[in-house]
N, C-alpha and C positions, 0 to 999 in steps of 0.2 A: 420462761427460760427456753421452752421448746421453740418459740419463734426465733430466738437468737441462733439456736442450733440448726434450724431448717433454713435460715436466711430469709425469712419472710416477715421481718420487722417492717412497720410502717415507714414509708419514705416521705420525709418532710418536703413540702413544695411551696412555692409562691403561687398563689392563684390569681391569674390575670383574666379579667372579664372581657376587656376589649383592648385592641392595639390600634392606636391612631398614628399619624405621621411621626410625631415626636413625643407622644404621650401614652403612658400605660395606665389603664384603669385597673388598679390593684385592689383586690378584695382582702388580701392579707395572707396569712399562712394557713396551710392545711396539710393533710397527709393522705397518701394512697396506700392501700393494703395490696401488696403484690400477690397475685395468685400463681404467677409463673416465677421463673428465676428472677432474682432481684436485678441482675445485670440486664436482662431483656426488658424489664419494666422501665429501668432508667433510660435505656436506649429508645424505647417508645416515647418517653417523656421528652427527651431531647429532640426527637423527630416530630413531635406534635401529634402522635398517633395513639395516645393512651385513651382507652375506653374503659369506663368503670366508675366506681364510687370515689368521691372525694369527701373526706371528713374535714370540716372546717375547724380550725384551732379555737376560734371564739365560739363557744356554745356547743360544739360537737355536732353541728348540723351535717347531715350526710346528703350530698347533692351529686347529680350525674355530671360527668366530665364534659358532656356535650354542651353544657351551659356556658363554658368558659372558652376563651380564645387560646389560652396556653396554661399549662401546668409546668412550672420550671423548678427543677431541684434547687434547694436552698443555696448550694455552693455556686450555682451558675448565675445568680443575680445578686448584686450587692447594692445596698442603699447607703448614700453618704449623708453627711450632716445637713446639707442643704435640702434634703428630700428628693434628690435625683437618684434614679436607678441606673446601674451599669450592667448591661446585658447584651449579648451577641456583638460585642465590640463597639457598642454605641452608648451614648448617654441619653437618658429619657427623663422627661418630666413625669411626675407621678400624681395621679388623682385618686383619692381614697374612695372606694365604692362602699356605700352603706349597705347594711344587710338587706334592706327592702329591695335593693337593685340586684341582688345576687341571682335571683330567678327570672329577672326581666329579660325577655328575649328580643327586645328592640335595641335601637342605637342609644348610646349614652353620650351626654355632653358634660363638659366640666364647668363648674362655677367657682369663682374665688370666694373664700370665706375667711374672715379674720377671727382667730381664736387666741385670746389673750393679746399678745403683741406680735403674733406670727400669722402670716397669711398662708393659706393652704388651698389646694384644689380639691373639690368634692364632686363626685360624679352624680348626675341626676338623669332621670329618664328624659329622652328627647321626644317632646309631644308636638313639635312644630308641624309635622304632617297632619295630625289630628286637627290642630288649630287652623291650618290652611284649608282643610276640607270643610270645616264648619263655616269659615268666613265665605267660602265660595258657594255654599249651599243656602245660606240665609240671605234673602234679598233685603237690602236696607231700604228704609223709606216708610211707606204707608202700610198700616194694618187695617183690613176691612172686617167689621163685625157684622154678622148676619142677624136678622130678626130671630127671636127665640124659636128654636126648633125647626128652622127651615131646612137645614142639612141633616137632620136626624131621621132615622128610620121611622115610618109611620106606626109600627107596632110597639116601638119603644117610647117615642115622644107622645105626650098628651096633646090632644087637640082641644080647641076652645069648646066644642060641643061636649066632649067628655068631661071637661072641667065643670061645666054648668050642671051636668047630670049628677056629678059627685057632690057638688054643693047642695043641690036640692035634696039628695038622699040623707045627708047628715043634718039638715035643718028640720026634717020631719020628726025627729025624736024616735025613730024606729029602734028595734032591738038588734040591729045588725052588729056585726063584729066591730069592736072599737079598740082592740089591742089588749084587752084584759079578759080574764075568765069569769067574772061575775055576771 
């Protein structure tokens, strides 16, 4: 009840991970706890300048606001039956961001998935840069195998002379260490 009297109730928000040309990557709902006056926090949310903690509605995970592109008060963004969002005077397609991507700091891309009889967009991590780097680094074609031990350090790799000496020591039947205490 004291939070209601002091005006510091949590502010419910839509959490947007990334904004593309006509697509919002939407994490879902969350809330922010105002430390200053509620009106100034709402003003910061509308201006995109909010800094602080965001409590996610699903699971109560607390994340830093810098991980997200926008935190929008609930009344400022509406979702329709077709799964489109209406925000800032525009209509947007919406891609659902799974929890594993909430803390991902790279670019997201959307993929179409069919759930039941309905098609929806799901956000996934964009790994095309990593794939491109790997393809450029690996030379296709032939693999050369060197003879055993050629490229190894001489103190680590056994030499043929050392192998013969070890074989002679074990064949004599001496009481040298053999890996047991008897």
